[in-house]
C-alpha positions in Angstrom: 12.4 20.3 35.4 14.1 16.9 35.0 13.9 15.9 31.5 11.5 13.0 31.4 12.1 9.3 30.2 11.6 8.8 26.3 9.0 6.4 26.4 10.1 5.6 22.5 13.4 4.7 23.4 14.5 1.0 23.4 13.6 -1.0 26.9 16.6 -2.1 28.9 17.0 -5.7 28.7 16.2 -7.3 32.3 14.0 -4.2 33.9 11.8 -1.6 33.7 12.6 2.3 32.2 14.2 2.7 28.8 18.2 1.9 28.1 18.8 5.4 27.8 17.1 9.0 28.8 18.1 12.7 27.5 19.9 15.0 29.8 20.7 18.1 29.9 24.0 18.8 30.9 26.8 21.7 32.1 30.2 20.8 30.3 33.2 21.8 30.7 35.2 21.2 27.2 38.4 23.6 28.0 40.8 24.2 30.7 39.1 27.3 32.8 36.6 27.4 30.0 32.8 28.6 30.8 29.8 25.1 31.9 28.3 25.0 28.5 24.4 23.4 28.3 24.2 20.3 26.1 21.9 17.8 25.1 23.0 14.5 26.1 22.5 10.9 26.2 22.8 8.5 29.8 23.1 4.8 28.9 20.7 3.6 31.5 20.9 -0.4 31.6 21.4 -0.4 35.1 24.4 -2.2 36.2 23.2 -4.1 39.9 24.8 -1.1 42.1 24.0 2.0 40.2 21.0 4.2 40.9 19.2 6.6 38.4 18.5 9.6 40.3 16.4 12.7 38.7 18.7 15.5 39.9 16.4 18.2 41.6 19.7 20.1 43.1 22.9 20.0 43.0 26.0 22.6 45.1 28.1 23.8 43.6 32.1 23.0 45.1 35.7 24.3 45.1 36.6 21.0 43.9 34.3 21.1 40.8 36.4 24.4 40.2 39.8 22.9 40.7 38.9 20.1 38.0 37.5 22.6 35.3 41.0 24.5 35.8 42.9 21.2 35.5 44.7 21.5 39.0 43.4 17.5 38.9 43.7 15.5 35.8 40.2 14.3 35.4 39.9 14.4 31.6 37.7 16.9 29.4 35.3 17.0 28.3 33.4 16.3 31.4 30.3 16.2 33.4 31.1 18.0 37.1 28.9 18.2 40.0 28.9 16.3 43.3 26.7 17.6 45.6 23.5 16.6 44.5 20.4 15.4 45.7 17.1 14.1 43.4 14.6 11.7 43.6 15.2 7.7 42.8 14.0 7.0 39.4 15.4 3.0 38.7 17.3 1.1 41.0 20.1 -2.3 39.9 19.2 -5.3 40.6 21.1 -5.5 43.5 20.2 -2.3 45.2 18.2 -2.6 48.1 18.9 0.4 50.3 16.9 2.6 48.5 13.8 2.1 46.0 12.1 4.2 43.3 10.4 7.4 44.9 13.0 7.9 47.4 14.5 11.2 48.0 18.5 11.0 48.5 21.2 12.8 49.0 24.6 11.4 46.6 27.8 11.9 48.1 31.2 10.4 47.4 32.0 6.8 46.1 33.8 4.0 47.4 35.0 0.6 46.3 33.3 -1.2 49.4 36.2 -3.8 49.6 39.5 -2.6 50.4 40.6 -2.2 54.2 39.8 1.2 54.9 36.3 0.4 53.5 36.0 -2.6 55.4 37.2 -1.2 58.5 34.7 2.0 58.9 36.5 4.8 57.0 35.4 4.7 53.3 36.7 8.3 52.8 39.9 7.0 52.6 39.4 4.2 50.1 42.1 2.6 48.1 40.5 3.4 44.8 39.1 6.8 46.0 40.7 8.8 42.9 39.9 6.5 40.3 36.3 6.2 41.4 35.8 10.1 42.0 37.7 11.8 39.7 38.7 9.0 37.4 35.7 10.4 34.7 34.2 6.8 34.5 33.2 3.8 35.8 36.3 2.0 37.7 35.9 -0.2 34.4 36.7 2.4 32.0 33.2 2.5 30.7 31.3 6.0 30.4 27.2 5.9 30.3 26.8 9.7 29.1 27.5 10.9 25.5 26.1 12.8 22.4 25.2 10.2 20.1 28.9 10.7 18.5 31.4 11.4 21.6 32.1 10.4 24.9 31.8 12.5 27.4 33.5 11.9 30.7 31.0 11.4 33.6 30.7 9.4 36.8 32.6 12.3 38.6 31.9 11.4 42.4 30.1 8.4 41.2 26.9 11.3 40.2 27.9 13.9 37.6 25.4 15.9 39.3 25.4 19.0 37.4 23.1 17.2 34.9 19.3 16.3 34.6 19.7 13.0 35.4 23.0 11.2 37.4 24.1 7.7 37.6 25.2 6.9 41.2 25.6 3.9 43.1 24.0 2.2 46.3 27.1 3.1 48.1 27.0 7.1 47.9 23.3 7.6 47.8 21.6 8.3 51.0 17.9 8.1 51.6 16.3 11.0 53.5 13.0 10.0 54.7 12.6 13.5 56.0 9.9 15.2 53.5 9.3 18.7 54.8 13.2 19.3 54.1 13.6 20.6 50.8 16.4 18.9 48.7 17.7 22.2 47.6 18.8 22.7 51.7 20.1 18.9 51.3 22.2 18.9 48.7 25.5 20.5 50.3 25.5 18.2 52.9 26.8 15.4 50.9 30.2 16.9 50.2 31.3 20.7 51.4 29.0 20.3 54.7 30.0 17.0 56.1 33.3 17.3 55.3 34.0 20.6 57.6 31.5 19.4 60.2 32.8 15.8 60.2 36.2 16.9 60.7 35.8 18.3 64.1 33.2 16.1 65.6 34.6 12.6 63.4 38.0 12.9 62.7 39.8 15.3 65.4 36.4 15.0 68.2 37.1 18.2 69.3 36.3 18.2 73.1 34.6 21.1 75.3 37.0 23.6 76.0 39.6 23.5 73.3 40.7 26.1 71.3 39.9 25.7 67.5 41.3 28.0 65.1 39.9 27.6 61.4 41.7 29.1 58.3 39.1 29.7 55.6 35.1 30.6 56.0 33.8 29.1 53.1 31.7 26.5 53.0 33.7 24.1 54.6 35.1 26.1 57.3 31.8 27.6 58.6 30.4 24.2 59.0 33.4 23.4 61.3 32.8 26.6 62.6 29.4 25.6 64.1 30.3 22.0 64.7 32.9 23.4 67.1 30.3 25.0 68.8 28.4 22.1 69.2 31.3 20.6 70.7 31.3 23.3 73.4 34.8 24.6 72.0 36.4 28.0 73.7 37.7 29.8 71.8 36.6 29.1 68.3 38.7 31.6 65.7 37.4 32.2 62.3 40.5 33.5 59.6 39.4 34.8 56.4 39.6 37.8 54.2 36.6 38.4 53.2 34.7 40.8 56.3 31.4 39.3 55.1 32.2 36.2 55.2 33.8 37.0 59.0 30.7 38.5 60.4 28.9 35.8 59.5 31.1 33.5 61.4 30.9 35.2 64.4 26.8 34.9 64.0 27.2 31.1 63.7 29.3 29.9 66.3 33.3 31.9 66.1 34.1 33.8 69.4 36.7 35.6 67.7 37.8 36.3 64.2 40.9 37.6 62.2 40.9 39.7 58.9 44.1 37.7 57.6 44.3 41.0 54.6 45.0 43.1 57.7 46.2 41.1 60.4 48.6 39.5 61.9 47.1 36.1 62.0 50.0 34.2 63.7 50.5 36.5 66.4 46.7 36.7 66.8 46.2 33.3 67.5 49.0 33.5 69.9 47.9 36.0 72.3 43.6 34.9 71.7 44.8 31.2 72.6 47.2 32.5 75.4 50.5 30.8 73.3 49.1 28.1 70.8 45.5 26.3 69.6 44.2 23.0 70.5 43.2 22.3 66.6 43.4 24.4 63.5 42.1 23.8 60.2 43.8 24.3 57.1 41.2 24.8 54.4 42.2 27.2 51.8 45.1 24.6 50.2 47.1 27.2 50.3 51.1 26.2 51.2 51.7 29.2 53.4 48.8 28.5 55.6 49.7 25.2 56.2 52.6 26.2 57.3 51.0 29.0 59.7 48.7 26.5 61.2 51.6 23.9 62.4 53.4 27.1 63.7 50.1 28.2 65.2 49.7 24.8 67.6 50.1 24.7 71.3 52.2 21.8 72.4 50.1 18.1 71.9 47.9 20.5 69.3 46.4 19.3 65.7 46.9 21.0 62.7 44.2 19.5 60.1 44.6 19.8 55.9 41.0 19.7 54.9 41.5 21.9 51.4 42.6 20.4 48.6 45.5 21.4 47.2 46.2 21.4 43.4 48.3 18.2 42.2 51.9 18.1 43.8 51.6 21.1 46.2 54.1 21.2 48.8 54.3 23.0 52.3 57.8 23.5 54.2 57.0 22.5 57.7 58.9 23.5 61.0 60.0 19.5 61.9 61.1 20.9 65.2 57.8 22.1 66.1 56.1 18.2 65.9 58.9 17.3 68.5 56.5 19.3 71.2 54.1 16.6 70.8 52.4 18.4 67.7 50.2 16.3 64.8 49.8 17.1 61.5 47.1 15.0 59.2 44.8 15.4 56.4 41.4 15.0 56.1 39.0 13.3 53.2 35.3 14.3 53.7 35.1 14.5 57.6 36.2 10.8 57.8 31.8 11.0 57.3 29.7 7.7 56.6 27.3 9.2 54.4 24.8 7.3 55.7 25.3 7.7 59.2 26.7 11.1 59.5 24.1 13.1 56.8 21.5 11.7 59.3 22.8 13.1 62.0 23.7 17.0 60.3 19.7 16.6 59.8 18.8 16.0 63.4 21.6 18.8 64.2 19.9 21.6 62.0 15.9 20.6 63.2 17.3 21.2 67.0 18.8 24.5 65.9 22.5 23.3 66.1 23.7 23.8 62.3 21.8 25.8 60.7 23.8 25.2 57.6 20.8 27.2 55.6 23.0 30.2 56.5 25.5 29.4 53.6 22.9 28.6 51.0 22.0 30.9 48.0 19.7 29.0 45.2 20.4 29.9 41.5 18.6 28.5 38.5 20.5 25.8 36.5 20.7 28.0 33.2 22.7 30.5 35.6 25.6 28.0 36.5 28.3 30.3 35.6 27.2 33.2 37.5 26.6 30.9 40.7 30.6 30.3 40.0 31.8 33.1 39.9 29.6 34.6 42.9 31.5 32.0 44.6 34.7 32.9 43.7 34.6 36.3 44.2 33.4 35.5 47.9 30.1 37.1 47.1 28.2 34.0 48.3 28.8 30.8 50.2 27.9 27.9 48.3 25.6 28.2 46.1 23.1 25.8 45.5 21.7 25.1 41.3 17.8 24.2 41.0 17.8 21.6 38.0 14.5 19.8 38.8 11.3 19.5 39.9 
């Protein structure tokens, strides 16, 4: 249950509500360490664009674990979590898109002022890394502490592994559908929109095109469902977990390849008749990116979607690119969350995007169990129930 506001706390100047709220958060303090629950304080003297959200649920994503394991340089100690959903409790003076009481999904942050943001591509914001991975506001300040020690937060503009999150107007999406539980909607803010958006927004896959998806986790299975929506054929899912391959077939894959026991390149060539129109590489393994380019038909496109550790490199056959082949990276499925997340909800309602099939719910106290199950492949998308 979300922690109630402390009515005895000092009032925030210029607006209703206390200047701080107590939060219970899962904190990472050491490289590869467990998530440890701590009682913290969140400063809630809101800046004009900020939004205080009582977190109801949040997904667990591989990016959280990459940061925990120090594959990315977000400072510790930190509160992670970036697929949050909840109820707006307060808004800053300049916020007009949401109001207290609104149900929201939280997504990634962007500045709204750089060239990428102004041309409709906020996923490639010039300040994307410091805004999402810096562990603080862009000016270096932090709203989380324990009374004596600053705790890094503002992860993806939310740090939703906590009972409250401090988001901004740009990274919250109001959800008008009252009958869809927030536990279901939380992962839309990152993993689901990334996979589906790669197919529907970034690559605009056409009907009849051949699509290969390497990695059948949340992002990959979302891409499989989107490829089916687009009318692609064949749709080939590659993974090493038999249960995930079986689920891929149920969700729209026409073929599956067990990468642990089959020659993936040979099987792709056989199924596609020589090469695929699109290959989506989601595992972030350098050898798989090499394979993705090699598996393309002339004029085909390989897309890197998985986040690799900092400094990772992959060898690419340069001559293969001379056949008109394209290699590109994709962030967040080129999604404008306020536009694309409602579209995914509409597709779900129509029965075309059954992403509920990916979700397993856990109580917040079981966050480390959820992480272990995701790492082992026992579940696809763990979602933590935090508030009421």
